[in-house]
C-alpha positions in Angstrom: 4.4 17.8 17.8 3.8 14.3 17.1 5.6 11.6 16.7 4.9 9.2 14.2 6.5 6.0 12.6 6.1 4.2 9.5 7.5 1.2 8.0 7.5 1.0 4.6 7.8 4.9 4.1 9.6 4.7 0.5 6.7 2.7 -0.6 3.8 4.1 -2.5 1.2 4.4 0.6 4.3 5.4 2.5 5.1 8.4 1.2 1.4 9.9 0.8 1.2 9.3 4.2 4.4 11.2 5.0 3.5 14.0 3.5 0.2 14.1 5.1 1.4 14.0 8.6 3.9 16.2 7.9 1.4 18.9 6.6 -0.4 17.9 9.9 2.8 18.9 12.2 4.3 15.5 13.0 7.6 14.9 12.9 8.1 11.5 11.0 10.4 8.7 11.5 10.7 6.5 8.5 12.7 3.2 8.5 14.0 2.2 5.5 16.0 -1.5 4.7 20.2 -0.4 4.0 20.5 -0.4 -0.2 23.3 -0.5 -2.2 21.3 1.9 -4.7 19.4 4.5 -3.6 15.6 3.8 -3.0 14.2 6.8 -1.3 12.8 8.3 -4.7 9.3 9.1 -4.0 10.6 10.2 -0.5 12.7 12.6 -2.0 10.4 16.1 -2.6 9.9 15.8 1.1 13.3 15.1 2.1 16.7 16.3 2.7 19.8 15.0 4.4 19.6 16.8 8.0 21.2 16.5 10.9 19.0 18.9 13.4 17.9 16.6 16.7 14.5 18.7 16.0 13.9 18.2 12.1 10.6 16.9 10.6 11.4 13.9 8.6 14.2 11.5 10.0 15.5 8.4 8.1 16.5 5.3 9.9 17.9 1.9 9.1 15.8 -0.7 10.4 14.1 -4.4 9.2 10.7 -5.7 10.4 12.6 -9.4 9.9 15.0 -8.0 12.9 13.4 -7.2 16.3 16.0 -6.1 18.6 16.9 -3.3 15.5 12.9 -2.1 15.9 12.9 -2.6 19.6 15.5 0.2 19.5 14.4 2.2 17.0 11.3 2.4 18.9 12.6 2.8 22.1 14.9 6.1 20.8 11.7 7.8 18.9 9.3 7.1 21.7 6.4 7.3 18.9 2.7 8.7 19.6 1.9 6.4 16.6 3.3 3.1 14.7 2.1 2.8 11.1 3.2 -0.9 9.7 3.0 -0.5 6.1 5.8 -2.5 5.2 5.5 -6.2 3.3 6.7 -7.9 0.5 3.4 -6.7 -1.3 3.2 -8.5 -4.6 1.0 -10.9 -4.6 2.0 -13.0 -7.8 5.7 -12.6 -6.5 4.5 -14.1 -3.1 4.6 -17.4 -4.8 7.8 -17.5 -5.8 8.9 -16.4 -2.3 6.3 -17.6 0.2 9.0 -18.1 3.2 10.3 -14.4 2.4 6.5 -12.8 2.0 5.4 -14.9 5.6 9.0 -13.1 7.2 8.0 -10.0 6.8 4.0 -10.1 6.4 3.3 -12.2 8.9 6.2 -12.4 11.7 7.3 -9.3 10.9 4.1 -7.2 12.0 4.3 -9.7 15.8 8.3 -8.8 16.0 7.0 -5.0 15.4 4.7 -5.5 18.0 6.8 -7.4 20.6 8.8 -5.0 19.9 6.3 -2.0 21.4 5.8 -4.3 24.7 9.3 -4.6 25.0 10.0 -0.9 25.3 6.9 -0.8 27.6 4.2 2.0 25.0 1.6 -0.6 24.2 -1.0 1.4 26.7 0.3 4.6 25.2 1.4 4.1 21.3 -1.6 3.8 18.6 -0.5 1.1 15.9 -2.1 0.7 12.2 -1.8 -2.2 10.3 -2.0 -2.7 6.7 -4.5 -5.1 6.0 -5.6 -5.9 2.7 -8.5 -6.8 0.6 -6.8 -9.9 -0.6 -7.3 -11.2 2.2 -11.4 -12.1 1.2 -9.8 -14.2 -1.5 -12.4 -16.5 -2.9 -15.1 -13.9 -1.7 -18.2 -15.7 -0.1 -19.9 -12.9 -0.1 -20.4 -9.1 -2.5 -19.5 -6.7 -1.5 -16.8 -7.3 1.2 -17.0 -6.0 4.4 -15.4 -6.4 8.1 -17.5 -9.4 9.0 -16.4 -11.1 5.7 -14.9 -14.4 6.2 -11.6 -14.3 5.2 -10.6 -16.7 3.1 -6.7 -16.5 1.1 -6.0 -17.4 -2.3 -2.1 -16.4 -2.3 1.0 -16.4 -0.3 0.6 -12.9 0.7 -2.3 -12.9 1.7 -2.3 -16.3 3.8 0.7 -14.1 5.6 -1.6 -10.8 5.5 -4.7 -13.0 7.4 -2.4 -14.0 10.0 -0.9 -10.1 10.7 -4.3 -8.8 10.7 -5.7 -11.6 13.5 -2.6 -11.0 15.5 -2.7 -7.3 15.5 -6.6 -7.9 16.9 -5.3 -10.7 19.6 -2.6 -7.2 20.8 -5.4 -5.4 20.9 -7.5 -7.5 23.0 -4.9 -9.2 25.2 -3.0 -6.3 26.1 -4.8 -3.3 25.2 -3.0 -2.2 22.7 -5.3 0.8 20.5 -4.7 -0.7 17.3 -6.6 -0.9 13.9 -6.9 -2.8 10.9 -7.2 -1.0 7.0 -8.8 -3.6 5.0 -8.1 -1.6 2.0 -8.7 -2.7 -1.5 -6.8 -1.9 -4.6 -5.3 1.9 -4.4 -2.6 2.9 -6.8 -0.8 6.2 -8.2 1.6 7.6 -10.2 3.9 5.9 -7.8 3.1 2.9 -8.0 5.7 0.1 -8.5 6.1 -0.3 -11.9 5.4 -4.0 -11.6 1.9 -4.3 -10.6 -0.5 -4.2 -13.1 -2.3 -0.6 -13.4 1.3 0.8 -13.8 2.6 -1.9 -16.0 0.0 -0.7 -18.1 0.1 3.4 -18.0 3.5 3.0 -18.2 3.8 0.8 -21.0 1.1 2.6 -23.1 2.9 6.0 -22.5 6.2 4.4 -23.6 4.8 2.9 -26.5 3.1 5.8 -27.5 6.2 7.8 -27.5 8.1 4.9 -30.2 10.3 3.3 -27.0 8.2 0.2 -27.1 6.0 -2.1 -29.2 4.1 -4.5 -27.2 2.9 -4.4 -23.5 2.6 -8.6 -21.7 -0.3 -8.6 -19.8 -1.9 -11.5 -17.7 -5.9 -11.9 -16.5 -7.6 -9.2 -18.0 -10.8 -10.3 -16.5 -10.5 -10.3 -13.1 -12.2 -7.3 -11.1 -10.8 -5.1 -8.6 -12.0 -2.0 -6.5 -9.8 0.2 -7.3 -9.2 4.2 -5.5 -6.3 6.7 -5.5 -3.7 5.7 -2.5 -3.6 9.5 -1.6 -7.3 9.2 -0.5 -6.7 6.2 1.3 -3.8 7.0 3.3 -6.2 9.7 4.8 -8.1 6.8 6.5 -5.5 5.5 7.9 -5.0 8.4 9.9 -7.8 9.1 11.1 -8.3 5.4 12.4 -6.1 7.0 15.0 -7.7 10.0 16.3 -10.5 8.0 17.0 -11.0 7.0 20.7 -11.7 3.0 20.5 -9.3 1.0 17.6 -11.2 -1.0 15.4 -11.3 -2.4 12.2 -12.3 -0.5 8.8 -13.1 -1.8 4.8 -11.3 1.1 3.1 -13.0 0.9 -0.7 -14.8 2.9 -3.5 -17.2 0.2 -3.3 -17.3 0.1 -7.4 -15.4 -2.7 -9.7 -13.4 -2.2 -12.9 -11.5 -5.5 -14.7 -8.2 -5.2 -15.8 -9.7 -4.6 -19.1 -11.7 -1.9 -18.2 -8.4 -0.3 -16.7 -6.6 -0.8 -19.7 -9.2 0.6 -21.9 -9.5 3.6 -20.4 -5.6 4.4 -19.7 -5.5 3.6 -24.1 -8.4 5.7 -24.5 -7.4 8.7 -23.1 -3.3 8.0 -24.8 -5.2 7.2 -28.4 -3.8 3.9 -28.9 -5.9 0.4 -29.7 -4.8 -1.9 -27.4 -5.5 -5.1 -28.7 -2.6 -4.0 -31.2 0.3 -4.0 -28.8 -0.8 -6.0 -26.1 -0.2 -9.7 -25.5 -1.5 -12.2 -22.9 2.0 -14.1 -21.0 0.5 -17.3 -19.1 3.4 -16.5 -16.7 1.3 -13.6 -15.5 -1.4 -15.4 -14.4 -2.1 -16.7 -10.6 -1.6 -20.4 -9.9 -5.2 -19.5 -7.9 -7.0 -16.2 -9.1 -9.1 -14.2 -6.8 -11.5 -13.0 -9.8 -13.4 -10.3 -8.1 -13.4 -7.9 -5.0 -15.6 -4.8 -4.5 -15.5 -3.7 -1.0 -18.2 -2.0 0.9 -17.0 1.2 3.1 -20.3 2.2 5.2 -18.4 2.0 8.5 -15.4 4.3 7.3 -17.8 6.4 5.8 -20.2 6.3 9.4 -17.6 6.3 12.2 -14.7 8.0 10.5 -16.5 10.2 8.2 -14.0 9.6 5.5 -14.7 8.8 2.1 -12.5 8.6 -1.7 -12.1 11.8 -3.7 -11.2 10.5 -6.9 -13.2 8.0 -9.3 -12.4 5.5 -11.4 -11.5 7.7 -14.6 -10.0 10.5 -12.6 -7.3 7.8 -10.9 -6.4 6.5 -14.7 -6.2 10.1 -16.2 -4.0 10.5 -13.4 -1.8 7.9 -13.9 -1.6 8.2 -17.4 -0.8 11.3 -17.5 2.4 11.0 -15.3 3.8 8.4 -17.3 3.2 10.3 -20.7 4.9 13.2 -18.9 8.0 11.2 -17.0 8.6 9.8 -20.8 8.6 13.3 -22.5 11.4 14.4 -19.3 13.0 11.1 -20.2 13.1 12.2 -23.8 13.8 15.8 -23.5 17.1 14.6 -21.2 18.5 12.2 -23.9 18.4 15.1 -26.5 
């Protein structure tokens, strides 16, 4: 039984990746931060508090800001694969918390890499780094591919560029089988409620149910390459199954604006968004990234990966989930 360790297992990507690895027969070890409230909602359907030493899914307290805890966990678990998905990943929030964002996303990656070296498994473990399309920033070519220069436009993107480059450096310096997935925007019903796509589908569902009257958004003209997170975690796993490590753009190769997403979601909910949406300048970024679109050719050719879910299918999935959630909440209230 292979052992995988996931930072950020309670996040959107971590939950889908855990499902995938468990289905493939892995023992999965997730690192979670201590909290006074439950923060395991996305994985509660696959996790039960158990004490058997051979449990398929086990959670451990740890933090990317504390190298010693990482080193102890790696030494105890002895993972075959490590997936570094943990980060403060909200781009707009990174402008308000730049130091914390850098400490977790940038220096947290170094701490994890050093913990691997200190334990002495850099020649045997396989490592995945969650890089981001935000690293391309003010794009210099389109579509963006693995060779496109980075031009980050937010503290989050700057931190991710550092993390990406340091992983490449450890790969070259220490022979670590480390791959970076440059993932373009990927969404799902498990997306955090403050991210624009989920904010739209959740907000429209609540407006349709009469719970709220307005939906406040920022820049509707920003364009992104949106895919389904459940598809993208498969690419993460495939990278670590290759004989040689490498970096891969994971994307759909198509782009849509926030306005496009809003219009499609509104159509499916049956609401005229112009009557309920207001633009709020607080949700604009100090430096905007206007358009991102990825070229997933390398992932297709070398990994055999391609996205299975199209744009309309993704929006439909998220709308239906939020409509059902509102209906369930209403049922409980009655």
